[in-house]
Structures are given as C-alpha cells and as structure tokens.
N, C-alpha and C positions, 0 to 999 in steps of 0.2 A: 795107810797113807791116802787112800782114796777119800776118806772122810775129811782129812785135813785139806786135801785139794778142793773139795766141794766147799768147805768153809772159807778157804782162801778165795775161791772163785766168787762166792756170794759176797764176801767183804769187798773184793775189788769191783764187783758189779754195783754194789751200793755206793761205793766211793765214786765211781764214774758217774752214776745218776745224780748224786748229791752235788758233785762238781759241776755237772752240766746245768743243773737247776740254778746253782749260785751264779754261774757265768751268765745265764739268761737273765736272771734278776738284775745283776750288775749292769749288763748291757742295756736293759730297759731303763734303768736309772740314768745311765750315761746318755742315752738317746733323749730322754726327757730333759736332762741338763743342757744338752746341745740345743734343743729347741728353745728352751727358756733363755739361754744366752743369745741366741739369734734374735729373739723378740726384744730382749734388752738392748741389743746393739741397734736395732731399728728405731726403738724409742729414743735412745741417746742421739742418734743421727737426726731425728725429727726435732728433738729438743734443741740441739745445737743450731739447726737451720732456723728455728723459731727465734732463738736468742739473737742470732746474727741479724735477722730481719728486724727485730725489735730494737736492738741496740744501735744500729746505724743512725736512725733519726735522733735518738737520744744523744748520741755522741755529737751529731751535727749541731743540735740545739745547745749542748754544753759548750762546744767550740764557739758558737755565735755569742753566747752569754759571756764567756771569758774574754772574747775580743771587745765586747761592749764595755765590760768592767775595766779592761785595760785602757780603752779610750777615755773613760770617765776619770780614771786615775791620772792619766797623762794631762787631761784638761785641768784637773784639780791641782796638779803639780805646777802647771804653767801659771794658774791663778795665784797659787801661794808664792811663786817666784816673783810675779809682778807686784803682789801686795808687799812682799819683803823689800823689793826695790823701792816702792813708793814710801814705805815706812823709813827706810834708810835715807832717802832723799829728804823727807820731812824732818827727821831728827837731825840730819846734817844742817839743814837751813835753820832749824830751831836752835841748834848748838851755836851756829854763827851769830844769830840774833842775840841769844842769851849772853854769849861771850862779849859781844859789843856793848850790850846794855850793862852787864856787870862791870865791864871795864870802864864804861862811862860813869857809872855810879861811884866806883872807887876813885876815878880821876876827879870827880866833882867833890867827893869828901876830902880828898887830899888838898884840893884847891881851897875849899872853905876852911879847912883846918890850918892851912898855911896862912890864910888871911887873918884868922883869929889869933894865931900864934904871933904874927907880926904886930897886930894891933895891941896886944897885951905887953909887949916889950917896951 
C-alpha cells in the first residue's frame, strides 16, 4: 500500500501543479483582456466625444439649410398662388370678353339672316 500511496501522492501533486499553472495562465489572459477592454472603453469614449463635437456644427448647418429651403418653398408657394390668381382673373376677363364677342357675332348673324329672310319673301 505504501507504493500506491506514493503514486497517489505524486499524481495529486502533479494535478495540483498543473491546475495552478492553468489557473495562472488563465488569470494572465483575463488580466490582459481586462486591460484591452479598458483601453477600448477609453477609445470609445474619446470617439463619442469627438463625434459629438463634430456633429453639433453639422447639425446646426443642416438646420439652417432646412430652414432656408423651407423659406424658399414658402416664397415659391406664394408666387405660384399669386400667379394662379392672376391667371384666373385673366381667364375670367377673357371669358367675359369672348362671351360678349361671341354673343355679339351670333346676334349679328341672326339679325343679318333675319333681314335676308324677310327680303326674300
């Protein structure tokens, strides 16, 4: 039994050393991972600060541009409305004039026709 106890003791000692070495290696990789993640977090923070500083003026310019475009569209809409009103007035007057001219022409033809019809009887 003494031989089996020595073999068991050596096996357990080897297992303890192997486990210790594996734990040390894994701990080293975990420490390296934590350091890299910390550096990544710092870089992300700096990137977000940089984007925030760079996007504020761009958003202000975009807002100014959109308000300018909105003003142009409103002015164009007013111009189109005034043109539409002017065209409607012009066509309204033209319609009245053409109706009176057309009515006068028809009245003239009926009068002339009536004269010729009476003269032929």
